C-alpha positions in Angstrom: 48.4 23.1 -29.3 48.1 20.4 -26.6 47.8 21.3 -23.0 48.4 19.5 -19.7 45.5 17.6 -18.3 43.6 19.3 -15.5 44.1 16.2 -13.4 47.8 16.3 -13.8 47.8 20.0 -12.8 45.7 19.2 -9.7 47.8 16.3 -8.7 51.0 18.2 -8.9 49.6 21.2 -7.0 48.4 18.9 -4.2 51.7 17.2 -4.0 53.4 20.6 -3.7 51.0 21.6 -1.0 51.6 18.5 1.0 55.4 18.9 0.8 55.5 22.6 1.5 54.3 24.7 4.4 51.2 25.4 2.4 49.8 22.1 3.5 47.4 23.9 5.8 45.6 25.4 2.8 44.0 22.0 2.3 40.7 21.6 4.1 41.8 19.4 7.0 38.2 18.1 7.5 38.0 16.6 4.0 39.8 13.4 2.9 40.7 12.4 -0.6 39.2 8.9 -0.7 39.9 8.0 -4.3 42.9 5.6 -3.9 44.3 6.1 -7.4 44.5 9.9 -6.9 45.9 9.4 -3.5 48.6 7.0 -4.7 49.6 9.3 -7.6 49.8 12.4 -5.3 52.0 10.4 -2.9 54.3 9.3 -5.7 54.8 12.9 -6.8 55.4 14.1 -3.3 58.1 11.5 -2.8 59.9 12.5 -6.0 60.0 16.1 -4.9 62.1 15.2 -1.8 61.1 18.5 -0.2 60.1 16.8 3.1 61.2 13.7 5.0 59.4 10.4 4.3 58.1 10.5 7.9 56.5 13.9 7.4 54.9 12.9 4.1 53.5 9.6 5.5 52.2 11.4 8.5 50.3 13.9 6.4 49.0 11.3 3.9 47.8 9.0 6.6 45.4 11.7 7.8 44.0 13.2 4.6 44.4 10.6 1.9 43.4 7.0 1.2 46.7 5.4 0.3 46.7 1.8 -0.9 50.0 1.6 -2.9 53.3 2.7 -1.3 56.6 2.5 -3.2 59.5 3.3 -0.9 62.2 1.8 -3.1 64.3 5.0 -3.1 63.8 5.7 0.6 65.6 4.7 3.7 63.2 2.7 6.0 63.6 2.7 9.7 61.3 1.8 12.6 59.5 5.1 12.5 58.7 4.8 8.8 57.4 1.2 9.2 55.3 2.2 12.2 53.6 4.8 10.1 52.8 2.2 7.4 50.6 0.5 10.0 48.2 3.4 9.8 47.4 2.6 6.1 45.3 0.1 4.4 47.7 -1.3 1.7 47.2 -3.6 -1.2 50.7 -3.0 -2.6 54.0 -2.3 -0.8 57.5 -1.8 -2.0 60.0 -1.8 0.9 63.0 0.4 0.4 66.5 0.3 1.9 66.8 -1.5 5.2 70.2 -0.3 6.5 68.8 0.1 10.1 67.8 -3.6 10.2 71.0 -5.2 9.1 72.7 -7.8 11.2 76.3 -8.4 10.3 77.9 -11.9 10.6 81.2 -13.2 9.4 79.3 -15.1 6.6 77.2 -12.1 5.4 74.6 -9.5 6.1 71.2 -10.7 7.1 67.8 -9.1 7.8 64.7 -10.5 9.5 62.0 -9.9 6.9 59.3 -11.5 9.0 59.9 -9.0 11.8 60.0 -6.1 9.3 56.6 -7.0 7.7 55.1 -7.5 11.2 56.1 -3.9 12.0 54.7 -2.5 8.7 51.4 -4.3 8.2 48.3 -4.0 10.3 45.7 -6.8 10.2 43.7 -5.0 7.5 46.7 -4.6 5.2 47.9 -8.2 5.9 44.6 -9.6 4.7 44.4 -7.3 1.6 48.0 -7.1 0.5 48.3 -8.4 -3.1 51.7 -7.1 -4.2 55.0 -7.2 -2.2 58.4 -6.1 -3.3 61.3 -6.9 -0.9 64.2 -6.5 -3.3 67.6 -5.8 -1.8 71.1 -7.0 -1.4 71.0 -8.5 2.1 70.4 -12.2 2.8 67.2 -13.4 4.4 67.1 -15.4 7.6 66.4 -19.1 7.1 62.7 -19.8 7.7 61.4 -16.4 6.8 58.8 -17.8 4.4 56.7 -19.9 6.8 56.8 -17.0 9.3 55.6 -14.5 6.6 52.9 -16.6 4.9 50.3 -16.3 7.6 50.6 -12.5 7.5 49.9 -12.1 3.8 47.7 -15.0 2.6 46.3 -13.1 -0.4 49.6 -12.3 -2.0 49.6 -12.5 -5.8 52.8 -10.7 -6.8 56.2 -11.2 -5.1 59.5 -9.6 -5.9 62.7 -10.8 -4.1 65.2 -9.6 -6.7 68.8 -9.5 -5.5 68.2 -11.6 -2.4 69.9 -14.8 -1.4 67.6 -17.5 0.0 68.1 -21.2 0.9 66.6 -24.1 -1.1 64.2 -24.9 1.7 62.9 -21.3 1.7 62.4 -21.3 -2.0 60.6 -24.6 -1.9 58.3 -23.2 0.9 57.7 -20.0 -1.1 56.4 -22.0 -4.1 54.3 -24.3 -1.8 52.7 -21.7 0.5 52.2 -18.9 -2.1 50.7 -21.1 -4.8 48.3 -18.4 -5.9 51.1 -16.2 -7.1 50.5 -14.6 -10.5 53.9 -12.8 -10.7 57.3 -13.9 -9.4 60.4 -11.9 -9.8 63.6 -13.6 -8.7 66.0 -11.5 -10.8 69.7 -11.8 -9.7 68.6 -14.0 -6.8 70.8 -16.7 -5.4 69.1 -20.1 -4.8 70.2 -23.6 -5.5 67.4 -24.9 -7.8 64.4 -23.6 -9.7 62.6 -26.9 -9.7 60.1 -26.1 -6.9 58.6 -23.5 -9.3 56.5 -26.2 -10.8 54.1 -25.8 -7.8 53.1 -22.4 -9.1 50.4 -23.6 -11.4 48.7 -20.1 -11.7 51.9 -18.2 -12.5 51.5 -15.8 -15.4 54.6 -13.7 -15.2 58.1 -15.0 -14.4 61.1 -12.7 -14.3 64.4 -14.5 -14.3 66.7 -11.6 -15.2 70.4 -12.3 -14.7 69.6 -16.0 -13.7 71.6 -18.8 -15.3 71.8 -22.4 -14.3 74.5 -24.8 -15.4 72.3 -27.8 -15.7 69.6 -28.0 -18.5 67.4 -30.1 -16.2 66.8 -26.9 -14.1 65.1 -25.2 -17.1 62.9 -28.2 -17.9 60.8 -27.2 -14.8 59.6 -24.1 -16.7 57.8 -26.3 -19.1 55.2 -27.2 -16.5 54.0 -23.6 -16.1 51.3 -23.9 -18.7 49.6 -20.6 -17.7 52.8 -18.6 -18.2 52.2 -15.5 -20.5 55.3 -13.4 -19.8 58.9 -14.8 -19.5 61.9 -12.5 -18.8 65.3 -14.1 -19.3 67.1 -10.8 -19.9 70.7 -9.8 -19.0 71.8 -6.4 -17.8 74.9 -4.6 -19.1 75.3 -6.2 -22.5 76.7 -9.4 -20.9 75.8 -11.5 -24.0 76.0 -14.7 -22.0 74.9 -17.9 -23.6 71.4 -18.7 -22.4 70.7 -22.4 -22.1 67.1 -21.4 -21.5 66.8 -20.1 -25.1 68.2 -23.3 -26.5 65.6 -25.5 -24.7 62.8 -23.1 -25.3 62.7 -23.8 -29.0 63.5 -27.5 -28.7 62.2 -29.1 -25.6 60.1 -26.4 -23.7 56.7 -25.3 -25.0 54.7 -22.7 -23.2 51.3 -22.6 -24.9 50.1 -19.3 -23.4 53.4 -17.4 -23.9 52.7 -13.9 -25.3 55.8 -11.9 -24.5 59.5 -12.6 -23.9 62.3 -10.3 -22.8 65.7 -11.3 -24.2 67.4 -8.0 -23.6 71.2 -8.3 -23.4 71.3 -12.0 -24.4 72.9 -13.8 -27.3 69.6 -14.5 -29.1 69.9 -14.6 -32.9 67.5 -14.8 -35.8 67.5 -18.5 -36.1 66.8 -19.1 -32.4 63.9 -16.5 -32.5 62.4 -18.2 -35.6 62.5 -21.6 -33.9 60.8 -20.2 -30.8 58.1 -18.6 -32.9 57.4 -21.9 -34.6 56.7 -23.7 -31.2 54.9 -20.7 -29.6 52.1 -19.7 -31.8 50.7 -17.1 -29.4 54.0 -15.2 -29.0 53.3 -11.6 -30.0 56.4 -9.6 -28.9 60.0 -10.1 -28.0 62.3 -7.5 -26.4 65.7 -7.6 -28.2 67.4 -4.5 -27.0 71.2 -4.9 -26.7 71.2 -8.1 -28.8 72.1 -9.1 -32.3 68.5 -8.3 -33.2 68.5 -4.8 -31.6 68.1 -3.2 -35.1 66.3 -5.9 -36.9 62.7 -6.2 -38.2 61.1 -9.7 -38.2 57.8 -10.5 -39.9 54.8 -11.7 -37.8 56.2 -10.5 -34.5 56.8 -7.1 -32.7 60.4 -6.6 -31.6 60.9 -4.1 -28.9 64.2 -2.6 -30.0 65.6 0.5 -31.7 65.0 -0.6 -35.3 62.3 2.0 -36.0 60.8 5.0 -34.2 57.7 3.0 -33.4 59.5 0.0 -31.9 61.8 2.4 -29.9 58.8 4.2 -28.4 57.0 0.9 -27.6 60.2 -0.4 -25.9 60.5 2.7 -23.8 56.9 2.6 -22.8 57.2 -1.1 -21.8 60.3 -0.5 -19.6 58.9 2.8 -18.2 55.9 0.8 -17.0 58.2 -1.7 -15.4 60.5 1.0 -14.0 63.4 -1.0 -15.5 66.3 1.5 -15.5 69.0 -0.7 -16.9 66.9 -1.5 -20.0 65.9 2.1 -20.5 69.6 3.1 -20.5 70.4 0.4 -23.0 67.7 1.8 -25.4 68.9 5.4 -25.0 72.5 4.4 -25.6 71.5 2.7 -28.9 69.3 5.7 -29.9 72.0 8.1 -29.2 74.4 6.2 -31.4 72.2 5.6 -34.5 69.4 8.2 -34.3 67.2 7.0 -37.1 64.2 9.4 -36.7 63.0 10.9 -40.0 63.1 14.7 -40.2 59.5 15.0 -41.4 58.1 12.7 -38.6 57.6 15.3 -36.0 54.8 13.4 -34.3 57.1 10.6 -33.3 59.8 12.9 -32.3 57.4 14.7 -29.9 56.2 11.3 -28.6 59.8 10.4 -28.0 60.5 13.6 -26.1 57.5 13.0 -23.9 58.8 9.6 -23.1 62.2 11.1 -22.2 60.4 13.5 -19.9 58.6 10.6 -18.3 61.9 8.9 -17.7 63.4 12.0 -16.1 60.3 12.3 -13.9 60.6 8.7 -12.8 64.3 8.8 -12.0 64.8 12.5 -11.1 67.9 12.0 -8.9 69.7 9.4 -11.0 72.9 10.7 -12.5 73.1 8.0 -15.2 69.5 8.6 -16.4 70.0 12.3 -16.3 73.1 12.1 -18.5 71.5 9.7 -21.0 68.2 11.6 -21.3 69.9 15.0 -21.6 72.1 13.7 -24.4 69.1 12.4 -26.3 67.3 15.8 -25.9 70.5 17.7 -26.9 70.6 15.7 -30.2 67.0 16.7 -30.9 67.7 20.3 -29.8 70.6 20.7 -32.2 68.3 19.6 -35.1 65.7 22.2 -34.0 63.1 19.6 -33.1 62.4 20.8 -29.6 60.8 24.0 -31.0 57.8 21.9 -32.1 57.0 21.1 -28.5 54.0 22.8 -26.7 55.2 25.6 -24.4 54.1 23.8 -21.2 56.3 20.8 -22.1 59.3 23.0 -22.7 58.6 24.6 -19.3 58.5 21.2 -17.7 61.8 20.1 -19.4 63.5 23.3 -18.3 62.2 22.7 -14.7 63.8 19.2 -14.8 67.1 20.6 -16.1 67.1 23.3 -13.4 66.6 20.6 -10.8 69.8 18.9 -12.0 71.7 22.0 -11.0 71.2 21.1 -7.3 73.1 17.8 -7.5 74.8 17.4 -10.9 75.2 19.0 -14.3 76.6 17.8 -17.6 77.5 19.0 -21.1 74.2 17.8 -22.6 72.2 20.0 -20.2 74.5 22.8 -21.2 73.7 22.2 -24.9 70.0 22.2 -24.2 70.1 25.4 -22.2 72.1 27.1 -25.0 69.3 26.5 -27.6 67.9 30.0 -28.6 64.2 29.3 -27.8 65.1 27.6 -24.5 67.6 30.3 -23.6 65.0 32.9 -24.1 62.7 31.2 -21.6 65.6 30.9 -19.2 66.4 34.6 -19.6 62.9 35.4 -18.4 63.6 33.2 -15.4 67.2 34.4 -14.9 66.8 35.1 -11.2 65.7 31.5 -10.6 68.3 29.9 -12.8 71.2 31.9 -11.5 70.1 31.4 -7.9 70.1 27.6 -8.4 73.5 27.8 -10.2 74.9 29.9 -7.3 73.6 27.4 -4.7 75.4 24.6 -6.6 78.6 26.6 -6.8 78.5 27.4 -3.0 78.0 23.8 -2.1 80.9 22.4 -4.3 83.7 20.5 -2.7 87.2 21.9 -2.8 89.2 21.5 -5.0 86.6 22.2 -7.7 86.9 20.0 -10.8 86.5 21.7 -14.1 84.1 19.1 -15.6 81.6 19.5 -12.7 81.4 23.3 -12.6 82.1 24.5 -16.1 78.5 24.1 -17.5 77.1 25.8 -14.4 79.4 28.8 -14.8 78.6 29.0 -18.5 74.9 29.2 -17.8 75.4 31.6 -14.9 77.7 33.8 -16.9 75.3 33.8 -19.8 72.2 34.8 -17.8 73.8 37.0 -15.0 73.1 40.2 -17.0 69.4 39.3 -17.3 69.0 39.1 -13.5 66.9 41.7 -11.8 68.8 44.5 -10.1 67.3 43.7 -6.7 68.4 40.0 -6.9 71.9 40.9 -8.3 72.5 43.5 -5.7 71.6 41.0 -3.0 74.3 38.7 -4.4 76.8 41.6 -4.7 76.3 42.5 -1.0 76.9 39.0 0.2 80.6 38.8 1.4 80.6 35.0 1.5 79.3 34.6 -2.1 81.8 37.2 -3.6 84.7 35.7 -1.6 83.8 32.2 -2.8 83.7 33.3 -6.5 86.9 35.2 -6.0 88.7 32.2 -4.4 87.5 29.9 -7.2 88.9 32.4 -9.8 92.3 32.4 -8.0 92.2 28.6 -7.8 91.6 28.2 -11.5 94.3 30.8 -12.4 96.8 28.7 -10.4 95.6 25.6 -12.2 96.0 27.4 -15.5 92.4 26.4 -16.4 91.8 29.1 -19.0 88.2 28.1 -19.8 87.2 28.1 -16.1 89.0 31.4 -15.6 87.1 32.9 -18.6 83.7 32.0 -17.4 84.4 32.8 -13.7 85.4 36.2 -14.9 82.2 36.5 -16.9 80.2 35.9 -13.8 82.2 38.4 -11.7 82.0 41.0 -14.5 78.3 40.5 -14.8 77.9 41.1 -11.1 80.3 44.0 -10.6 79.0 45.8 -13.7 75.8 46.7 -11.8 76.7 46.2 -8.2 78.7 48.8 -6.3 78.8 46.5 -3.2 80.4 43.7 -5.2 83.1 46.0 -6.6 83.9 47.2 -3.1 84.1 43.7 -1.7 86.5 42.6 -4.5 88.7 45.6 -3.9 88.8 44.8 -0.2 89.7 41.2 -1.1 92.8 42.5 -2.9 91.6 42.0 -6.5 94.0 44.7 -7.9 97.1 43.0 -6.5 96.0 39.5 -7.2 95.1 40.2 -10.8 98.3 42.1 -11.3 100.2 39.0 -10.1 98.2 36.8 -12.5 99.1 39.0 -15.4 102.8 38.9 -14.4 103.1 35.2 -14.7 105.2 33.8 -17.5 102.5 31.1 -18.1 99.9 33.8 -18.2 96.3 33.0 -19.0 95.5 33.1 -22.6 93.9 35.8 -24.8 90.3 35.8 -23.7 90.9 35.6 -20.0 93.5 38.4 -20.3 91.0 40.6 -22.0 88.4 39.8 -19.3 90.8 40.6 -16.5 91.4 44.0 -17.9 87.6 44.5 -18.1 87.2 43.4 -14.5 89.9 45.9 -13.5 88.0 48.6 -15.4 84.9 48.0 -13.3 86.8 47.7 -10.0 88.6 51.0 -10.6 85.3 52.9 -10.1 84.6 51.3 -6.8 83.7 53.9 -4.1 86.0 52.1 -1.8 89.0 52.2 -4.2 90.8 54.2 -1.5 91.3 50.9 0.2 93.4 49.9 -2.8 95.2 53.2 -2.5 96.1 52.4 1.1 97.7 49.1 0.0 99.4 50.5 -3.1 102.8 50.9 -1.4 103.2 47.2 -1.6 104.1 47.3 -5.3 105.1 49.8 -8.0 102.3 51.4 -9.9 104.6 52.2 -12.7 105.2 48.5 -13.3 101.5 47.9 -13.1 100.8 50.5 -15.8 103.6 49.2 -18.0 102.2 45.7 -17.8 98.7 46.7 -18.6 99.4 48.9 -21.6 101.8 46.6 -23.3 100.6 45.0 -26.5 100.6 41.2 -26.8 102.3 40.2 -30.0 101.8 36.5 -29.5 98.1 36.6 -30.6 97.1 36.0 -34.2 96.9 38.9 -36.6 93.2 38.5 -37.4 92.1 39.3 -33.9 95.1 41.4 -33.0 93.6 44.8 -33.8 90.3 44.2 -32.1 91.9 42.5 -29.2 94.5 45.2 -28.6 91.8 47.8 -29.0 89.6 46.2 -26.4 92.5 45.7 -23.9 93.8 49.2 -24.5 90.3 50.6 -23.9 90.0 48.7 -20.6 93.5 49.7 -19.6 93.1 53.3 -20.4 89.7 53.4 -18.5 91.3 51.8 -15.5 94.4 54.0 -15.4 92.6 57.2 -16.1 90.0 56.4 -13.3 92.9 55.7 -10.9 94.4 59.0 -11.8 91.2 60.8 -11.0 90.9 58.8 -7.8 94.4 59.8 -6.8 93.7 63.4 -7.4 90.6 63.1 -5.2 92.4 61.3 -2.4 95.3 63.8 -2.6 92.9 66.5 -1.6 91.4 64.4 1.2 94.6 63.1 2.9 96.6 66.1 4.2 99.3 64.1 6.0 102.6 64.2 4.2 103.6 60.6 4.7 100.5 58.6 3.8 99.6 56.0 1.1 97.7 58.6 -0.9 100.7 60.9 -1.2 102.9 57.9 -2.0 100.5 57.0 -4.8 100.6 60.5 -6.1 104.4 60.3 -6.3 104.1 57.0 -8.2 101.6 58.5 -10.6 104.0 61.3 -11.4 106.6 58.7 -12.4 104.2 57.0 -14.9 105.2 58.0 -18.4 102.1 59.8 -19.7 103.0 58.7 -23.2 102.1 55.1 -22.1 98.6 56.1 -21.2 98.3 58.1 -24.4 99.7 55.2 -26.3 97.1 52.8 -25.0 94.3 55.4 -25.7 95.7 56.0 -29.2 95.7 52.3 -30.0 92.1 52.1 -29.0 91.0 55.3 -30.8 92.8 54.2 -34.0 90.5 51.3 -34.3 87.5 53.7 -34.2 85.7 51.5 -31.7 84.7 54.4 -29.5 82.8 56.0 -32.4 81.4 52.6 -33.4 80.0 52.0 -29.8 78.4 55.4 -29.9 76.8 55.0 -33.3 76.0 51.2 -33.1 75.8 50.3 -29.4 75.2 46.7 -28.5 74.1 47.5 -25.0 73.8 50.5 -22.8 76.9 49.6 -20.8 79.2 50.1 -23.8 77.7 53.6 -24.4 78.1 54.6 -20.7 81.7 53.5 -20.6 82.5 55.2 -23.9 81.1 58.5 -22.5 83.0 58.1 -19.3 86.2 57.3 -21.2 85.8 60.6 -23.1 85.4 62.4 -19.8 88.5 60.7 -18.4 90.5 61.7 -21.5 89.3 65.3 -21.0 90.6 65.1 -17.4 94.0 64.0 -18.8 94.0 67.2 -21.1 93.6 65.1 -24.2 91.8 66.4 -27.3 88.3 65.0 -27.4 86.7 67.5 -29.7 86.5 64.8 -32.5 83.8 63.1 -30.4 81.5 66.1 -30.0 79.4 65.4 -33.0 78.9 61.7 -32.1 77.9 62.6 -28.5 75.5 65.3 -29.6 74.0 62.9 -32.1 73.4 60.1 -29.7 69.8 59.7 -28.6 68.3 57.5 -25.9 65.2 57.3 -23.6 67.3 55.7 -20.8 67.6 58.3 -18.0 71.1 57.0 -17.1 72.3 57.4 -20.6 70.8 60.8 -20.9 72.6 61.9 -17.7 75.9 60.5 -18.9 75.5 62.2 -22.3 74.8 65.6 -20.7 77.8 65.4 -18.3 80.0 64.4 -21.2 78.8 67.3 -23.4 79.3 69.8 -20.7 82.8 68.6 -20.1 83.7 68.6 -23.8 82.3 72.1 -24.4 84.1 73.7 -21.4 
């Protein structure tokens, strides 16, 4: 079994220390001087988002030797840029520059020269090799000649998405003649002809660039050192590329090794012509093209034709952090899925690549949906079971992180897999806590598609939570009130699936938390659930059953006298009649079991209320009080209705079945308590004596319930 590298464990641990209050555990007198380690720890710390970028930079500037900083997902202000001056950088990716925007009637501009002056100290200026200033804002005219003296050693420049003038592009190519990489993807500039001045250029990225005149593309032919050419399109645009036409007819790049034609209209004939004129061409990316599932001799195609090509394509774009291309690959994979069943090694490799993608884009909703869907397809085929346990733990951690900001059906499918669910059960406190945080932060009105998977996971694992954690939730008025209000909202919206799983959560909590039962009683659960059951468009079969089950738990609340004080608002006789009625609209196959379960819940609820009424009748001595009124209501309840509901349940022999073949201790406890309630109602329970005597358990709660029941039966 493979195991995580010790280096990875150490890097992750240090990143967590830096981001948490445990930072002081690091020896403050020592400094991690290895730049590669420092850079990797910094990247992990940024991904965690547990601290502000200012705090992370402040801590890293003191105890680490940072040389590469990627702030592409961060908001950069003057304080962040000033902290960069404390570093000695060779690579810098500047993030969002909202605080430096200057709005004019003809667009939004930023002063890039001023920004770099704030971010770079003299040492960084002289050593900086890679600079990424991608963004949407336009750049002030003349920014190039102001910037060049600050970064004379620059070898890689990315200005994707910017809009620059022809003069600035010409100056860029003239001043930065030592550039090895230039990325002008989706950049607006009038002409590409000045690029001929970049004689040392090896990598040229022209993604989403198209010129109407073929003379523009002829300038590319003079880049004789070019090894990598990217002319891809995003979003399956399938636009005609004049560049491809001239590449196989009039443009020859003798050193060309790799081309990226993702999303273009390249076909087999065009590719073969390009191969004839470019003998050194080794690989071509054809994801999202007519060749996305093709195999061509004498060249490697990065596409989804085979497991190997898919993995190579993913590795290629993961290295480039090219989200759009990764999503195109995953979309194709999710549609065709051509992995062989016996090739588990490749499947494991693919899963590791998926985990790398999730790690690289941890807060991206599109990436999370696509990767979770791919994993769910593998999960349903049982292939995730072959993963080492530490990788399953990592995948679960990433799924749980998604609870904080979004969730989807694919993650639900993953967490429902037996071997993953078992791991989640062992971490039920953590999972349910994160689910609860997500529920508490949801905007109102809650939409079903956003919260349903979270309630499903919460409802599935709530019974595995520790009693201490569960009771903490049950004692929290705000939490119980929020869950209760969500239930009422979904009942009003007639959202049966949401009603069902919200009830599962509430039942799981109230089953073991006396405080939760009392809070719901105080919130008016009896009256509200009664109103819900009265509606003509009443919730369907399963929610109806769960409502009666929730009523059964609430009836034993120690504060049920609060309900007694409010009971004069409606007729208990009507309540009893509604609960014990049979529902003929349900199908015959489930009718017997369903009616038996409902009748059991109803009988337990009513018999408990009868006992509570007798108790309160002794306590309240005043003649005209709610308790006495309730007693009068109880006397008007036809006892045959209670007996009828019990008879229906007993006829199905579920009580004996639960005692002989219990699925969980809760069923046995409630069966024993039901027998005692029946005895209190002067019903014959001698038929259960043998089953109760024969029941054995080491659980002290069950032993205590069994002893009480035997004593009552034998009286």
